[in-house]
Each structure stands twice: as C-alpha cells, then as structure tokens.
N, C-alpha and C positions, 0 to 999 in steps of 0.2 A: 504493500500500500504506500509506504513512504516514497518508493521509486516513482510511482504514478504521479504523486503530488509534485515531486521535483521536476518531472518531465513536463507537467502542466505549467508550473511556474516558469520554467525556462522558455517555454513556447509563447508565453504571454508578451504582448508588446509593452514597451515602457509606458507606464501610466502618466498621463499629464492632467494637471488640474490647476487651480488658482495658484499664481506665482510663476507659471510657465507660459503666459500669454505671449510674451515677446518671441517665443519659438514658433507660435502658430500664426500670428498675424504679422505680416511683413510691415516693417516700419523703418523709415530712414532715421539715422542718428538725430537726436534732439527733437524728434516728433513725439508728441504726447498721444498715447493710444488708450482706448478703453475697450474692454471685452467683458461681456456678461456670460458667465458660466451657468447655463440653464440647469445642468445636472446638479451642480452644487448650490444653486441659487446665490451666487456670489459674484460681485463685480470686482474687476481688477483694472487699475489705471497705472500706467508706467511710462517712463521716458528712458531711452537708452542713449548713453554717452560713450563715445570712443575717444578716450584721452590721447594726448600726444606725448611722445618721448621728447627729450630735450632737443633732439635734432629736428623737431617739428614734423616728424613722420608719425602716422597713427600707430599706437601701441597695439600689440596682438591680443588685446583684451577689451571687453566691454564692461561698463558700469551700468547696471539696470536699477533704477530707483522705482519702487512700486509700492502701492497701497492696495489692500483688498478689504472689502467690507461685505457684510451679508445684505442680500437683496439688491435692489436697483437704486434705492434712495441713499445718497451719500450723507454720512454724518457731518455734523458741523465742522469739527476739526479732528483729523486722525490723531490717535494717541501714539502710533508708531509707524515706522516705514522700514521696508526691506531694502537693503543696499547689497546688490549682488555683483561680485567680481567674477566674470565668466571668461575663461580662456577661449581663444579662437581654436577651431578644431585641430590645427596642425602645430599649435604652440604647447610646449611642455614647460610648465611653471617651475621655477627653481625653488620657490617657497610660496606659501599660501598666506600672503600678507594682504591686508586691506587697511592702509594707513593714509589718512588725509590730513593735510596741514593747511587750514584756512588762514588767510592773512587779512586782518589781524586775527590772532587766535593761537591756540596751542594744539599740539598733535592729538588727533583722534585715532587711536589704534583700535579699529572696529573688530579685529580678530585676535585680540589679546586674551590671555587666560582671564577668566572671570567675566568676560563679556558674553552677550547672547549671540553666538554665531554657530554655524555648522559648515562642514565641507560638503561640496556638491559631488556626489559620486556619478560615475558613468561606466556602464558595462555593455559594450557593443555586442559581445558574444555571450554574455551571461556567465562566463567562466571566472573572470577576475574583475576587480573594480579598479578604476583609476580616478583620481580626484581631478576635476576640471575647474574648480573654483571654490569660492567661499561666499556665503551669504550671511549678512549680519542684520539683526533686527534691532533698530535703534529707536529711542524715544523721539517724538516729533521735535522736541526742543533741540536735540542734537542736530537734526536736519536743518532746523532754523538757523543754527550757527553756520552751517555750510552755505546756505543760500545768501546769507548776509555778508559773506566774505568778498573781498575785492579781488582775490586770486586764490587758487588752490593748487598746491603741489602734493605729491605723495608717492607712495609705493603700493602698487597693485600687482599681486602675484609675482613679486620679486622684481618688478620693473619700475624704475623711476618715471613718474608721469606728471604732466601738467594739464590742468583743465583750462581751456581757452575761454575768452569772454563770451563767445557764442554758447559754450557749454553751460556757463553760469547763468546766462540769460534763459536758457531752456529749463534749468533747474528752478529758477525764480518763477517762470511761467507755470511750471508743474506745481510749485508750492501755492501759487495764487489760485490755480484750478482746484486744488485740494481744500482750500479755505474759502468757502463761499462768502460773498460780501453780505454783511448783515444789514 
C-alpha cells in the first residue's frame, strides 16, 4: 500500500495556489497584477521587480512582493506582505540571502535566524529537492520603510543588487493600491 501512495504522489503535478500567481499570469516587471483564486476563495495582488547588479545589468533573480486576503473585498490595510526572492531557472544561488538596505535606514535581513521566512523548494523529477529561493513574511510596517526609502541596495540570493527609481516607484504604487484612500 505505501508503494501505491508514493507512486500516486510522485505522479501528481506540482500544486499551485495563492502566492504563486506570478507563475500563472504573465506580467512585465513593475506591473501590478491581481488574481482571484476561485478554488481557495482568495485574492492575490503582486508586483515583480528584477533588481540590477552594480554593472547595471539585470540580476538573475526576481523580487515578488505580494499580499493575499480571503474573498474579493480587500481589507483596509494589510497586516503583512510576502517578499519572495526567486532565482531564474538557470541560476544557482550561492546563498539564500534576502537583505535590503533602504536609504535612509538600517539593514533589513529578511532571512535571518528568528525571522519569519522559508526556503522555496523545487523538485522537477520528484527525486530530490533543490532550493530556488526564499520567501519572507514581513509586517506591513517593515514594507512601509522600504517604500519610503530614497534608494535601496542589498543582497538577494548571494548577489549584490540595487533597486532603480522605477522599481521604487512600482513598489510605492503597489503600496498605494494596497491602502485604499479613506
């Protein structure tokens, strides 16, 4: 009996649900997208950023900022936000860091021991797992520090990165979208 269960689980496709919308709905970097998951009765809103390296070339990673909430009606102000560092398919991360340094401000190590984060596993064959990124769940107040910054540098999956002004503008628009005017 356990063999049949293992065979069944190995044949199942990877399950996707809230938090994975950026994989299902094509979006350009800096574009704010919304997806309602009918099966889960959950709404997901996200924006994907591709930071640059110091040489001004795109880094082989994406930063996905997302909020999920039950139903279709958005709450007044989110209490937390997911910040996901996702490696490009052909990139092998040297370490699983998610550090942002807003200016002005101090280092935000979002994958440090004691913070609310997890590694993102990937198993194309079902035989072994590889880590492809890290996701951190941060309080909305921490995200507010990020969007108020004049500039942001950091380390994402072992790569030194910079967020451009257009990236910060997209994050500010995302924050504004998440906090309805009163």
